[in-house]
C-alpha positions, 0 to 999 in steps of 0.5 A: 293834210292841214289841219284847221283849229275852229274857233268856237267862241269867235264874235258873229260880227267878224268878218269871213274872210274869202281871200285866195279863193277863185269864186266870189263871196256870195257864190260860196256863201250861196252854196254853204247855205243851199247845203245847211237849210235844205236837205240837199246833197253836195252832189244835188248842190252842185247841180243847182249851182251847174243850172245856174252857170256855176261850175264846180264840184261837189268836193269844193261845196263839201271844203267849203262848208267845212271852212265857212259853215260855222261862220255863217251859221254864227251870223244867221243866229246873230240876226235870228230873234232871241228865243222868247221874243215874240211879236203879237198883233193886237188887232186888225183893222180891214177897210174895204170900199172905203168901210173899215169892218 
């Protein structure tokens, strides 16, 4: 079994290489996203993808999660608002039948 090293300090802008994988990057990203962002088991993610016509095993999803999960999480965190960043709505203007309320 080959060991892989994870780079925890890699920047979020680094591209994830999907070279050598049979499925397109969109499928891989969607499967990993489903597994980590929802309370689904690997087998449930496998079934959801099978409903969409994508046949693969839960072990494949597990391997993708190990391989690509950290990189996808970095991308999500880099695009999310930083802590303390808030947007407040000051006022709301409602117009009904041409009249402001």
